[in-house]
Structure formats: structure tokens, C-alpha cells
MIGULUM-151216 format. One record per residue: x, y, z of N, C-alpha, C, O in turn; residue number from 0. Coordinates in steps of 0.001 Angstrom, whole numbers. Layout:
// MIGULUM-151216
NODE       n_X       n_Y       n_Z      ca_X      ca_Y      ca_Z       c_X       c_Y       c_Z       o_X       o_Y       o_Z   pos
NODE         X         Y         Z         X         Y         Z         X         Y         Z         X         Y         Z   NUM
...
END
This chain:
// MIGULUM-151216
NODE       n_X       n_Y       n_Z      ca_X      ca_Y      ca_Z       c_X       c_Y       c_Z       o_X       o_Y       o_Z   pos
NODE      3199    -18091      3827      2630    -16807      3471      3258    -16363      2156      4456    -16550      1941     0
NODE      2472    -15791      1304      2948    -15235        43      2459    -13802       -43      1267    -13537       111     1
NODE      3386    -12869      -291      3053    -11450      -377      3664    -10880     -1646      4860    -11043     -1885     2
NODE      2856    -10215     -2461      3303     -9596     -3709      3019     -8101     -3634      1938     -7692     -3209     3
NODE      3982     -7288     -4044      3834     -5830     -4049      4280     -5286     -5392      5295     -5723     -5934     4
NODE      3538     -4344     -5929      3941     -3611     -7118      3786     -2122     -6841      2808     -1702     -6222     5
NODE      4752     -1319     -7299      4709       115     -6996      5238       900     -8185      6231       519     -8804     6
NODE      4567      1991     -8494      5019      2934     -9517      5248      4262     -8820      4372      4754     -8108     7
NODE      6427      4844     -9023      6786      6110     -8381      7224      7096     -9463      8055      6767    -10309     8
NODE      6658      8310     -9432      7026      9354    -10382      7513     10566     -9607      6748     11186     -8869     9
NODE      8769     10899     -9770      9345     12062     -9092      9063     13319     -9910      9048     13277    -11140    10
NODE      8837     14448     -9214      8618     15719     -9896      9045     16854     -8976      9076     16705     -7754    11
NODE      9364     17958     -9565      9769     19138     -8793     11155     19008     -8201     11762     17938     -8241    12
NODE     11655     20107     -7651     12994     20136     -7066     12993     19822     -5577     14060     19651     -4988    13
NODE     11826     19741     -4960     11741     19561     -3504     11751     18088     -3103     11401     17766     -1968    14
NODE     12139     17193     -3997     12142     15774     -3678     10746     15196     -3536     10513     14315     -2708    15
NODE      9813     15693     -4347      8431     15213     -4289      8243     14052     -5249      8898     13979     -6289    16
NODE      7334     13139     -4887      7028     12005     -5753      5586     11563     -5501      5090     11621     -4376    17
NODE      4935     11124     -6563      3628     10485     -6464      3832      8982     -6542      4731      8509     -7237    18
NODE      3008      8237     -5836      3153      6782     -5760      1796      6131     -5997       775      6605     -5499    19
NODE      1792      5043     -6762       613      4187     -6916      1074      2758     -6651      2156      2364     -7086    20
NODE       251      1971     -5932       695       624     -5600      -462      -364     -5580     -1629        13     -5479    21
NODE      -102     -1644     -5681     -1042     -2755     -5562      -362     -3831     -4725       828     -4094     -4896    22
NODE     -1105     -4447     -3829      -598     -5497     -2955     -1539     -6694     -3027     -2744     -6537     -3223    23
NODE      -984     -7876     -2869     -1789     -9100     -2784     -1071    -10060     -1845       158    -10128     -1833    24
NODE     -1834    -10786     -1074     -1229    -11740      -152     -2175    -12855       208     -3396    -12724       118    25
NODE     -1569    -13975       627     -2349    -15145      1006     -1559    -15957      2015      -331    -16027      1949    26
NODE     -2272    -16570      2949     -1668    -17477      3914     -2145    -18883      3586     -3346    -19125      3471    27
NODE     -1206    -19810      3434     -1555    -21205      3195     -1727    -21903      4533      -998    -21626      5485    28
NODE     -2684    -22801      4599     -3016    -23508      5831     -3311    -22534      6975     -2664    -22603      8020    29
NODE     -4263    -21638      6795     -4566    -20671      7864     -5162    -21373      9082     -5709    -22470      8973    30
NODE     -5052    -20743     10212     -5663    -21254     11436     -7175    -21241     11298     -7721    -20488     10492    31
NODE     -7845    -22060     12073     -9301    -22119     12040     -9918    -20746     12255     -9497    -20011     13148    32
NODE    -10903    -20396     11454    -11556    -19102     11560    -10860    -17991     10794    -11384    -16880     10711    33
NODE     -9669    -18273     10223     -8932    -17268      9445     -9265    -17414      7969     -9779    -18444      7533    34
NODE     -8967    -16373      7212     -9250    -16379      5774     -8130    -17070      5014     -6954    -16837      5295    35
NODE     -8480    -17916      4054     -7495    -18577      3225     -7469    -18036      1808     -6719    -18539       972    36
NODE     -8273    -17025      1522     -8344    -16480       163     -7296    -15376       -41     -6701    -14886       918    37
NODE     -7087    -15001     -1289     -6179    -13891     -1602     -6793    -12585     -1109     -7978    -12331     -1329    38
NODE     -5997    -11766      -450     -6403    -10428       -48     -5679     -9440      -949     -4464     -9539     -1122    39
NODE     -6411     -8482     -1528     -5825     -7555     -2496     -6125     -6122     -2088     -7209     -5823     -1588    40
NODE     -5156     -5237     -2305     -5335     -3836     -1986     -4666     -2934     -3002     -3742     -3350     -3701    41
NODE     -5132     -1700     -3084     -4569      -698     -3986     -4435       613     -3222     -5074       810     -2189    42
NODE     -3600      1503     -3739     -3464      2786     -3072     -2653      3792     -3848     -2072      3493     -4891    43
NODE     -2631      5006     -3305     -1875      6124     -3869     -1201      6860     -2718     -1621      6749     -1566    44
NODE      -160      7608     -3040       524      8351     -1993      1285      9538     -2540      1418      9711     -3751    45
NODE      1785     10357     -1621      2595     11518     -1951      3774     11551      -996      3605     11468       220    46
NODE      4978     11675     -1560      6198     11793      -763      6762     13194      -920      6792     13744     -2021    47
NODE      7208     13766       191      7907     15052       182      9137     14868      1047      9043     14834      2274    48
NODE     10288     14751       410     11509     14464      1149     11413     13095      1790     11131     12110      1107    49
NODE     11646     13018      3106     11572     11749      3825     10202     11487      4448     10031     10483      5140    50
NODE      9232     12356      4222      7892     12182      4770      6935     11746      3656      7098     12127      2497    51
NODE      5936     10943      4030      4953     10535      3028      3608     10301      3685      3512     10066      4889    52
NODE      2569     10372      2862      1220      9995      3260       707      9064      2165       826      9359       976    53
NODE       128      7923      2588      -394      6941      1641     -1834      6613      2001     -2178      6480      3175    54
NODE     -2669      6485       979     -4069      6096      1134     -4235      4738       472     -3870      4568      -692    55
NODE     -4781      3771      1197     -4944      2428       648     -6335      1877       921     -6983      2252      1899    56
NODE     -6793       973        39     -8107       361       150     -8028     -1121      -172     -7204     -1542      -984    57
NODE     -8895     -1922       471     -9078     -3304        33     -9751     -3247     -1329    -10686     -2473     -1535    58
NODE     -9281     -4054     -2243     -9782     -3985     -3615    -11275     -4308     -3701    -11961     -3793     -4584    59
NODE    -11786     -5143     -2807    -13208     -5505     -2877    -14094     -4608     -2005    -15277     -4900     -1829    60
NODE    -13534     -3515     -1455    -14328     -2637      -589    -13883     -1175      -722    -13534      -534       269    61
NODE    -13900      -661     -1948    -13572       749     -2185    -14895      1498     -2220    -15767      1065     -2974    62
NODE    -15126      2536     -1510    -14265      3350      -667    -14357      3024       819    -13738      3720      1625    63
NODE    -15110      1985      1218    -15380      1740      2629    -14212      1282      3483    -14335      1258      4707    64
NODE    -13084       918      2889    -11978       339      3657    -10741      1236      3712     -9623       735      3830    65
NODE    -10923      2514      3632     -9785      3444      3584     -8856      3278      4794     -9311      3251      5937    66
NODE     -7567      3169      4529     -6513      3172      5540     -5547      4294      5173     -5188      4439      4004    67
NODE     -5125      5085      6152     -4200      6191      5913     -2931      5919      6689     -2981      5583      7872    68
NODE     -1783      6064      6023      -478      5844      6650       358      7102      6498       562      7584      5384    69
NODE       843      7637      7615      1789      8746      7614      3155      8170      7977      3269      7395      8927    70
NODE      4178      8539      7235      5510      8006      7499      6510      9158      7566      6533     10023      6690    71
NODE      7319      9160      8593      8403     10139      8737      9718      9371      8721     10002      8595      9634    72
NODE     10515      9586      7689     11785      8869      7547     11717      7933      6355     10627      7549      5931    73
NODE     12862      7563      5810     12909      6692      4640     12392      5294      4973     12504      4837      6110    74
NODE     11824      4621      3972     11293      3280      4184     12386      2231      4206     12246      1222      4897    75
NODE     13469      2435      3474     14620      1508      3511     15803      2159      2872     16873      1555      2797    76
END
């Protein structure tokens, strides 16, 4: 499996707020029968406030039909 991630984060304000933009790509070599062997690509944006965040992501070949929303409470790492 190969997974690539790129992220741009811009902090603003005194409340620990940040805007995020990201791109992801991944591929599995020798996939099981019936699985996809092509590169899968996605893009997204998000907003962080302190340790909480909300991110909106889409498959690159299916915008806007593939919207995924992620809510996170707590630091990512």
C-alpha cells in the first residue's frame, strides 16, 4: 500500500483557530480480486478551533457527490 498526504494549515486569531486544506492519494499493489488497483485521490478543507475540528473531503473524480464529513475532538497526534 502506498499513501501520500499533503496539508496546508494557516493559523489565525487568538483562539487557536486554523484553516486547513489537504490532498490525499493512495494505491494498493496486487489488490484482491474485485478490488480497485488504480490510484484513489481526494481533496478537502477544514476548520480547527482548539482541539476540535471539522473537515470536509471529496473524491477528486466525484465532486460534489462524494462529500465526507469528519468531526474530531482532541489532537490528531
